[in-house]
C-alpha positions as CSV (number, residue, x, y, z in Angstrom):
1,M,8.4,10.1,-23.6
2,R,5.2,11.8,-24.7
3,I,4.5,15.5,-24.8
4,I,0.8,16.5,-24.6
5,V,0.1,20.0,-25.9
6,L,-3.2,21.7,-24.9
7,F,-4.3,24.9,-26.5
8,N,-7.1,27.2,-27.7
9,L,-6.9,29.4,-30.8
10,K,-6.3,33.1,-30.3
11,D,-9.3,35.4,-30.7
12,G,-10.0,36.0,-34.3
13,V,-8.2,32.9,-35.7
14,D,-10.2,31.0,-38.3
15,P,-10.2,27.3,-37.2
16,A,-10.2,26.3,-40.9
17,A,-6.9,28.2,-41.4
18,Y,-5.3,26.6,-38.4
19,E,-6.4,23.1,-39.4
20,A,-5.3,23.6,-43.0
21,W,-1.8,24.7,-41.8
22,A,-1.7,21.8,-39.3
23,R,-2.6,19.2,-41.9
24,G,-0.4,20.6,-44.7
25,S,2.7,21.7,-42.8
26,D,2.8,21.0,-39.1
27,I,1.8,17.3,-39.0
28,P,4.1,16.2,-41.9
29,A,7.1,18.3,-40.7
30,V,6.9,17.1,-37.1
31,N,6.4,13.5,-38.1
32,A,9.5,13.8,-40.4
33,L,11.8,14.6,-37.5
34,G,14.2,11.8,-36.6
35,S,13.4,12.1,-32.9
36,V,9.6,11.8,-33.3
37,I,8.0,8.4,-33.2
38,R,4.5,9.8,-33.9
39,F,2.7,13.2,-33.9
40,T,-1.0,13.7,-34.0
41,V,-3.3,16.7,-33.6
42,H,-6.9,16.3,-32.2
43,K,-9.8,18.7,-32.3
44,S,-11.8,18.6,-29.0
45,L,-15.5,17.8,-29.4
46,G,-16.7,18.3,-25.9
47,L,-16.6,16.7,-22.4
48,F,-17.6,13.1,-22.3
49,G,-21.0,12.6,-20.6
50,S,-22.1,16.2,-20.9
51,G,-22.9,18.8,-23.5
52,E,-20.2,21.1,-22.2
53,A,-17.3,22.3,-24.3
54,A,-13.8,21.0,-23.4
55,P,-11.5,23.5,-21.8
56,Y,-9.1,23.3,-24.7
57,Q,-10.0,23.3,-28.4
58,Y,-7.0,21.2,-29.6
59,V,-4.7,18.5,-28.2
60,E,-1.4,17.5,-29.7
61,V,0.3,14.3,-28.8
62,I,4.0,14.0,-29.6
63,D,5.7,10.7,-28.9
64,I,9.5,11.2,-28.9
65,A,12.5,8.8,-28.7
66,D,14.5,11.2,-26.5
67,M,14.3,14.8,-25.3
68,E,17.9,15.7,-26.4
69,G,17.3,14.6,-30.0
70,F,13.9,16.3,-30.1
71,V,15.3,19.6,-28.8
72,G,18.0,19.4,-31.4
73,D,15.5,18.7,-34.2
74,I,13.1,21.6,-33.3
75,S,16.0,24.0,-32.8
76,T,17.0,24.2,-36.4
77,A,16.4,27.3,-38.4
78,A,14.3,25.4,-41.0
79,F,12.0,23.9,-38.4
80,Q,11.6,27.2,-36.5
81,E,10.6,28.9,-39.7
82,M,8.0,26.1,-40.5
83,A,6.6,26.3,-36.9
84,K,6.4,30.1,-36.7
85,P,2.7,30.2,-37.6
86,F,1.9,28.1,-34.5
87,Q,2.6,31.2,-32.4
88,D,0.1,33.2,-34.4
89,F,-2.6,30.5,-34.1
90,A,-2.2,29.1,-30.5
91,D,-3.1,31.1,-27.4
92,N,-0.7,30.1,-24.5
93,P,-0.2,26.5,-25.4
94,Q,0.6,24.2,-22.4
95,F,3.3,21.6,-23.1
96,I,3.0,18.7,-20.6
97,L,5.9,16.2,-20.4
98,T,4.8,12.7,-19.5
99,E,6.1,9.2,-19.2
100,N,4.4,5.8,-19.1
101,L,3.8,4.2,-15.8
């Protein structure tokens, strides 16, 4: 299963601060979870074929082995504490559950 997370930063959030936290804390911590196959974070550059901005500034891709294990992993107090800053950075993130066809 793959979870796609689409989000913009909240007004006033410094992108460099978010990106430093993502690189230094979020990406390593999520990739260390036993239920996670791979976790990547991507910065949007624009819409292909146009000069327009993408509707979301960032995209996360979380490949997980199973939902039950993932929910268990992210429910621990230690993980919740590490992930808390995400709520300060991200404005209404959209978590989209997907499966391969």
